[in-house]
TIMARDO-53614 format. One record per residue (C-alpha): residue number from 1; residue in one letter; x, y negated, z negated. Coordinates in steps of 0.2 Angstrom, whole numbers. Layout:
# TIMARDO-53614
resi = NUM | resn = a | px = X | py = Y | pz = Z
...
***
This chain:
# TIMARDO-53614
resi = 1 | resn = m | px = 181 | py = -107 | pz = 799
resi = 2 | resn = n | px = 197 | py = -100 | pz = 806
resi = 3 | resn = g | px = 197 | py = -82 | pz = 810
resi = 4 | resn = k | px = 214 | py = -79 | pz = 802
resi = 5 | resn = e | px = 208 | py = -86 | pz = 785
resi = 6 | resn = r | px = 191 | py = -76 | pz = 786
resi = 7 | resn = k | px = 200 | py = -60 | pz = 790
resi = 8 | resn = a | px = 212 | py = -62 | pz = 775
resi = 9 | resn = a | px = 197 | py = -66 | pz = 763
resi = 10 | resn = e | px = 188 | py = -51 | pz = 770
resi = 11 | resn = n | px = 203 | py = -39 | pz = 768
resi = 12 | resn = l | px = 206 | py = -46 | pz = 750
resi = 13 | resn = l | px = 188 | py = -43 | pz = 745
resi = 14 | resn = k | px = 188 | py = -26 | pz = 753
resi = 15 | resn = a | px = 203 | py = -21 | pz = 743
resi = 16 | resn = i | px = 198 | py = -28 | pz = 726
resi = 17 | resn = s | px = 180 | py = -21 | pz = 727
resi = 18 | resn = d | px = 187 | py = -3 | pz = 729
resi = 19 | resn = p | px = 182 | py = 5 | pz = 712
resi = 20 | resn = t | px = 200 | py = 13 | pz = 711
resi = 21 | resn = f | px = 208 | py = -5 | pz = 713
resi = 22 | resn = s | px = 217 | py = -10 | pz = 697
resi = 23 | resn = l | px = 217 | py = -29 | pz = 694
resi = 24 | resn = p | px = 231 | py = -27 | pz = 681
resi = 25 | resn = v | px = 242 | py = -18 | pz = 693
resi = 26 | resn = f | px = 238 | py = -31 | pz = 706
resi = 27 | resn = a | px = 243 | py = -45 | pz = 694
resi = 28 | resn = d | px = 259 | py = -36 | pz = 689
resi = 29 | resn = s | px = 263 | py = -33 | pz = 708
resi = 30 | resn = i | px = 262 | py = -52 | pz = 710
resi = 31 | resn = r | px = 273 | py = -55 | pz = 695
resi = 32 | resn = v | px = 288 | py = -47 | pz = 703
resi = 33 | resn = m | px = 286 | py = -56 | pz = 720
resi = 34 | resn = h | px = 296 | py = -71 | pz = 725
resi = 35 | resn = p | px = 291 | py = -87 | pz = 715
resi = 36 | resn = t | px = 287 | py = -96 | pz = 731
resi = 37 | resn = h | px = 274 | py = -83 | pz = 735
resi = 38 | resn = q | px = 267 | py = -83 | pz = 718
resi = 39 | resn = q | px = 265 | py = -102 | pz = 720
resi = 40 | resn = s | px = 257 | py = -100 | pz = 737
resi = 41 | resn = l | px = 244 | py = -87 | pz = 729
resi = 42 | resn = m | px = 240 | py = -100 | pz = 715
resi = 43 | resn = r | px = 237 | py = -113 | pz = 728
resi = 44 | resn = a | px = 224 | py = -101 | pz = 736
resi = 45 | resn = y | px = 216 | py = -98 | pz = 719
resi = 46 | resn = m | px = 215 | py = -117 | pz = 716
resi = 47 | resn = a | px = 207 | py = -119 | pz = 733
resi = 48 | resn = c | px = 194 | py = -106 | pz = 727
resi = 49 | resn = i | px = 192 | py = -114 | pz = 710
resi = 50 | resn = d | px = 189 | py = -131 | pz = 719
resi = 51 | resn = i | px = 175 | py = -124 | pz = 730
resi = 52 | resn = w | px = 167 | py = -115 | pz = 715
resi = 53 | resn = y | px = 168 | py = -131 | pz = 705
resi = 54 | resn = v | px = 158 | py = -140 | pz = 719
resi = 55 | resn = m | px = 146 | py = -126 | pz = 720
resi = 56 | resn = y | px = 143 | py = -127 | pz = 701
resi = 57 | resn = q | px = 141 | py = -146 | pz = 701
resi = 58 | resn = e | px = 128 | py = -144 | pz = 715
resi = 59 | resn = g | px = 119 | py = -130 | pz = 707
resi = 60 | resn = f | px = 123 | py = -119 | pz = 722
resi = 61 | resn = y | px = 125 | py = -102 | pz = 712
resi = 62 | resn = d | px = 114 | py = -89 | pz = 705
resi = 63 | resn = a | px = 116 | py = -75 | pz = 691
resi = 64 | resn = r | px = 128 | py = -66 | pz = 703
resi = 65 | resn = n | px = 141 | py = -79 | pz = 703
resi = 66 | resn = e | px = 136 | py = -91 | pz = 689
resi = 67 | resn = g | px = 151 | py = -85 | pz = 678
resi = 68 | resn = t | px = 163 | py = -89 | pz = 692
resi = 69 | resn = c | px = 156 | py = -106 | pz = 695
resi = 70 | resn = m | px = 155 | py = -110 | pz = 677
resi = 71 | resn = a | px = 173 | py = -104 | pz = 673
resi = 72 | resn = s | px = 179 | py = -114 | pz = 688
resi = 73 | resn = a | px = 171 | py = -129 | pz = 682
resi = 74 | resn = r | px = 180 | py = -127 | pz = 665
resi = 75 | resn = m | px = 196 | py = -124 | pz = 673
resi = 76 | resn = r | px = 195 | py = -139 | pz = 685
resi = 77 | resn = e | px = 190 | py = -151 | pz = 671
resi = 78 | resn = a | px = 205 | py = -145 | pz = 660
resi = 79 | resn = l | px = 217 | py = -146 | pz = 675
resi = 80 | resn = d | px = 210 | py = -164 | pz = 679
resi = 81 | resn = q | px = 216 | py = -169 | pz = 661
resi = 82 | resn = f | px = 233 | py = -162 | pz = 664
resi = 83 | resn = p | px = 237 | py = -161 | pz = 683
resi = 84 | resn = i | px = 249 | py = -148 | pz = 689
resi = 85 | resn = a | px = 259 | py = -150 | pz = 706
resi = 86 | resn = l | px = 260 | py = -134 | pz = 716
resi = 87 | resn = p | px = 272 | py = -138 | pz = 730
resi = 88 | resn = y | px = 278 | py = -126 | pz = 743
resi = 89 | resn = i | px = 297 | py = -125 | pz = 739
***
């Protein structure tokens, strides 16, 4: 695991785990960013969904992240029916 990616993940989790952090305000902040940055963030989300989907298939989850893995499985299966390209433009 590359240090740069690990640090980014830790910083994101630290920020969103703060009780004063607003997920709707975060999402709205992304909405007004450059479309290329929005697409980059979606590619990162999709990478997470893919990992959680594999974890779901392998039964590698517990009550703390079961919803995450189950939701990711449903999203992955729906997206597999109608693939979406997320190029960096």
